Structure formats: structure tokens, C-alpha cells
N, C-alpha and C positions, 0 to 999 in steps of 0.2 A: 527831268523826264528822259532826256537824251542819255544821261549817265546811267540811269536805271536800265534802259534798253541795251546799251553796250555791255553792261554787266551781265544781263540775262543771256545775251548771245555768247559771251565768253564762257559762261557756265555750261551752256549747251554744247559748245565745241569741246570743252574739256571732258564732258561726260561722254561725247561721241568717241573721242580719242581713247578714253579709258575702256569703253566697250570694245572698240576695235582691237586694242591691245589684248584684252581678255580672250577674244576670239582667236587671235593669232597664236597665243600660248596654249590654247586648249587642243587636245587630240581629237575632240569630238568634231563631227561634221556640221553642216549648216543647221541641221535640225537638233543639234545637241547630242545626238547618238554617237556611239563609238563606231569608227570606220570598220567596214567589213574586211576580214582577212582575205588576201589574194588567193584565188583558186587556180589550180593547174590541171590541164587535161592530158591524160596519158592514153594515146590512141595505139592500140596493139592489134597485130594481125599475124595469122599463120595459115597453113594450107590444110590442116586436118579438120575433120567433121566436128560438130558440136558435142558428139558423144565420145570422142577420143579422149584418152587419159590426159593428154596435153591440154585439151580444151577444158576438161573438168577442173584441172589444177588452176587454170587461169580464171575460171569462175570463182574459185576459192580466193585467188589473188585480188580480184576486184572487190569482193565482199570484205576481205580483211583490210585492204589498204584504205578503202573509203571509210570504214569504221575507225581505224586507227588514226587517220588524219582528220577525223571529224568533218569529212566532206571537202577538205581543202584540196584533195586530189580526186578527180573524177576519172574513172577508167571506162574507155570505150573498147569493146572487143569485136573483132571481125575474123570469122572462121571460114573454112571451105575455100580458101584461096580467092575470096571475093575482091581483094585488093591487088592480087597478082600472084605470080609464082614466087617460090622461095627467094630466088636471086633478085627479083624485082623488089620484093618487100624489104630485103636486107639493104638494098640501095636506098630505099625510102627512109629506113632507120638512120642511115648515115647522113642523109640530107636533112632529116628532121621533119619530113612530111608525115611520117609515122614515128612514134616515139619508142616502140618496142616490138620485138618478135622473138620467136624461137623456131628452131628447125635445123637443117643441115648447113652445109657451107661454112662450118666452123674453121676450116683451114684459112678462110679469108679474114677471120678475126685474129687468129694467132696460129701460126703453123705448128706451134708446140702442142696444140690440141690433138694433133695426130698421134702423140705418144699414147693416148688412151686407146687408139684404134689399131695399134700394132697387132697383127693376126695372132690369135691364141695367147694374148698377153695375160689375161686374167682367168682364174679358175672359177670364180663366182662373182656375183654382183656386189656382195659386201665389200670385197677388196677394192673395187673401183670407187665405191661411194666414200670409203675411208680416205682415199687419195684426193678425190674431188673437193671434199670439205675441209681438207687439211692444208698445211702451208704450201705444198706443191701445187695444189689446185688453185689456191688464191693467187699464187705467183703467175700461173698460166692465164687466169682471168685478167689480171692487171696488165699483162702484155698486149691485150687487145686494144688498149687505148691508143697505141701507136698506129693502129689501122682504123681509127675513128669510131670505136665502139666501147661502151662501158658495159662490163659484165659483173653484176653484183653476186651472182651465184651460178653454178652449173650442176645439172643433174644427169641422170642417165636417160638416153632415148630408148626406153624399153629394155627388154632382156637381151640375151644373146641373139645375134643375127644368124638366121638359117636360110637354107636354099630351097626354092621351089622351081620346078621346070616341067615341060611337057614331053620330054624325050625319053628319060629313063631315071630310075632311082640312082642317087649318087651314093655309092657305097665305098668307093675308093677314089683317090685323087685322079686316077686315069679316066673315070667316068665323066669328068668335066671337060675332057679334051674336045675342043672345037665348039662347045656349046655357046650360043649367043646369049650372054647374060647381061640384063639391064643392071647397071651400077649407077649410083649417084656420082656427080662430078667431084669426087673426092679422090685425091691423088693416091692415098693409101689403098683404097678399095680397088682402083684401076690396076695398080701395080701388083696387088696380091692376086687378083684373078688372072692377070697375065702370067704370074709366076706359077700358078697351079693349073695352067693349061686351058683356061676358058678364053672366050673372045668377048671382052667387056664392051658394052654398047652404052653410049650416053643418051638417056631418055629422061625427060623431066618427070618428077614424081607424079604429078597430076595427069601425065599422059601414059603412064606405065600400063594401066589396065588395058587400054586399046592396043598398045604395042604387044602385049601378051596375047590378046584375043585374036589379033590379025596375023600373028606369027612373025612380026618384025623382030622380036626377040624370043628365045626359047624359055627363058626363066629369069628369076630375080632373086635378090637376097634382102631380108628384112627381119625384124623381130615379129613374133606372132601377132602382136597388137596391130601393127601396120598392115600386115597381110589380110587380117580380118577387116579392119577399118576401111581399107580401099577395095575389099572384095576381090583381091587378086586370085584367091582360091577358085573363083568361078571360071577362071581362064587357065587353070593349071591342073596337072594330074598327080604330081609327086611332091612330097615334102621330105627333105633329108635333114636330119638333125646333126649338124656339124659343129654348132656353137663356136663359130670362128671369130667373132668380133663383138665388141661393145662400142656403141657410139655415145659421145657426150652430147648434152643438150644445154648449151649455153643460153642464158637469158640476155639477149641483145638489147641494149638501151642506148638511145642517142645521148652522148655525153653533154652536149650543150643544154639539152632539156634538164638533165639531172643536175647540172651545175647551177641552173637557174633556181633550184629549190632552196629555201632557207635551210639552215643546218639541222633544225629539228625534223623537218620533213625528209631530208636525206637519210637521217638515221632510221626513221620509220620505214621509208621505202626499202632500204637495205635489209632491215629485219624481216619485213614481210616477203621480200623476194627470196631470201634464204629459206624461210618457212615454206614458201610455195614450192620451191624446188625439192625440198624434202617430202612434202606432201605429194608432189608429182611422182617421185620415186616410189613412194608407198602405193599409190593408186596404180601406177603403170606396172610395176613389178608384181604387185599383188594380183593383178588381173591376167597376167601372162598365162597362168595355168588354165583359166577359163577360155582364153583365146585359143589355146592349144587344143582343147576339147572340140571347139568349133571346127578347127582345121582337120582334126582326126576324123570327124564325121564326113568330111568332104574330099579328102585327099588320101592317097596311099602313102603311109608314113614309114620311113625306115630310120633307124638309129645307127650311125657309124660306129663300128666296134673300136675298142681302144687300140688294137693293133693297126687297123686301117687309119685311125685318127692320127697316129704318129706319122703316117705318110703325108698327110696334109700339113702337119706342123713342119716337117723337114723340108717340104717343097716351098713353104712360105718363109723360112728362116732368112734367105738372102734379102728379103724385103727389109728386115731389121737393119742389116749391115748397110744396105743402100742408103737408108736415111741417116745413119751415122756418117757415112762417107760424104753425103751431100750437105752435112752441117745442120740438119734439122735439130738434132739433139745428140748428146754423147752417150756412151755406154754407162758413164757414171749417173747420168740423168735417168736412163732406163732402169738401172739397178736400184736407184732411189725409189722409183715408182713400184718396182717389184717388192722391195723390202717394206715400203710403207703400207702396201696392200696385204701384207701377211698378218 
């Protein structure tokens, strides 16, 4: 009887070991079902309103990325500056408390982004888009990693930037003399407005409306879409079409978050990011004409003549040489951009 009992215990133990071994080798969980794939949250913020082209393109990004990743990447969007000003949000992206953003301050990502912003660099927006999505643009994007940012793609921040103010129409470069102009904290913009005779003032984007309304500054410069979106026209009298500059719109991403993705999700993220920036360009540039009509109804508009426009170009040319002298880029790099954009 004792032998039979020992044999039964031994059989039970062997069966238990066999079962345990089967569980260890199986990829299934305790209930026999396959383990759920890991999910990743992408928290994104910027300062524009929900109706702004940048926001509409990020709605597109969320929809496309969540579908393409089968829900493995969840996108949370925060607009209207609810998480902070542009500089604050960009710092959050670097720290990883926010995973993505778009906006100004691209000089902090890579000083070579300034090559896009050289005054009167491009004749049309097709030229700049060709450069941004080509080899030169990819190299500039990659350079941001040295400053703690991953940039999968860059678009254009609206159309050409133009000038509004409360004092007088800007018909010649001399009309800017002494005007207090709000400028973003971008070195190129500050140097250009100094060169053409204005008095640049640093005011946060979200505080510009009140600065215009209260006379802290006389005017500002932005693409039509931003002027309408922020209702700057309510606090201005004149719109002068100078077409002086284009701004890039890099898609800032925290590199540690990006590198935590499996390779298949990295490829999906990059593809959707590039599609989003092209979609953003289409929406933003396509709507500029409608934004202009809104401004035309509310402001006195003048277009600078070709002869007077040359005066602006000549006054701003030393800015180009200054950046070459300071080592930001070479004339070979400038000419490569000019040639690539033709």
C-alpha cells in the first residue's frame, strides 16, 4: 500500500512539473490568452486655438497615428497654451513631461533652421517646401538631436510674414523708422528689424494682443493666419504686404520617448508625422487667401511696389552676411538652399 502511495505522489509531482514547464514556455498569460501589446501615450501641446491650421493638422495626426498603430500609440492634444507658453512647452518636451510640440523657437533646436528665415530668401512657398522635405531639410532636422530634440519633419508656419501697425502704412523702408515692432525671440527677426530701422520689442506670442491694444508696441509681423487667429487686427489699423520672410514649423519630439518605441512603431510615427506636416502645409497655405480677405475687411491694406520692395531687400542684405561671418552657415549652404528651391 505504501509503495502504491509513493508512486501516486511521484506521478502527481511529475505532472505538476510538466504543467509548470508548459506554462513557462507559453507566451500566453495566466488565463491562456496572448499578452496585450504595450501602449504608448504621446502628449502634445501648442499655443494656437483649436481652429488654427496647426491644430487642425494635429487632429489629423491623432486620427492617423492611432489608426495606423492599431491603438498602440494614444495621442493627447492640448491647445490654446493651456500647458504654458511656447518656451515652457519646448522645455517640457526636452524634459519628457510633454512628448511633442510645434511652434517658434526653432533656433533653440538647431541654429541652421535660421537659413529658412533669411529675409527675402524665397519668392514663393513651393520653393521652401521643396527644400524642407529634401536632403537639406532632413539634415537640418537631424541636427536638432544635439540639442535634445527629435524632429521627424518640418513644414511651413503659414505663408509669408507681413506687417501690421497703428501708426502709418509701410510703403518704403523709411516708414519703419522708430516703430516699436513686436517680434518673436528669434535672432534673425530681431536683427532684420534692427537693420531696416524698426525698434524690435520682445513680447510673448500669447501677450501680443494686449501689447498692441495698450500701445506697448506699435505693430507686429506674422502670416495672415496668425493675425486672424489671435485677432491682432482688432488692435491694428494698417496691413502692409512686404512678404519679408517664411518661418519653418518643426515638429518637436522628445527623443527618449521616440527611442522607447519598437521599430515598427517608429516607422509608423515617422510616416504619419511627415504626412501631417504636408497636410499642415496644404491646410495652412490653402487658407491664407481666406485669412487675407478677413484682414482686408478690417484693416487698411497697402502692397509695397517692386521698386520700394528692393529698398527693403537692400537694407536687409547685411543680415545675410552677418550670419555667414558668425558661422551659422556658409554662402555655399545658402546657395544650396537657393538652388534647391528653384
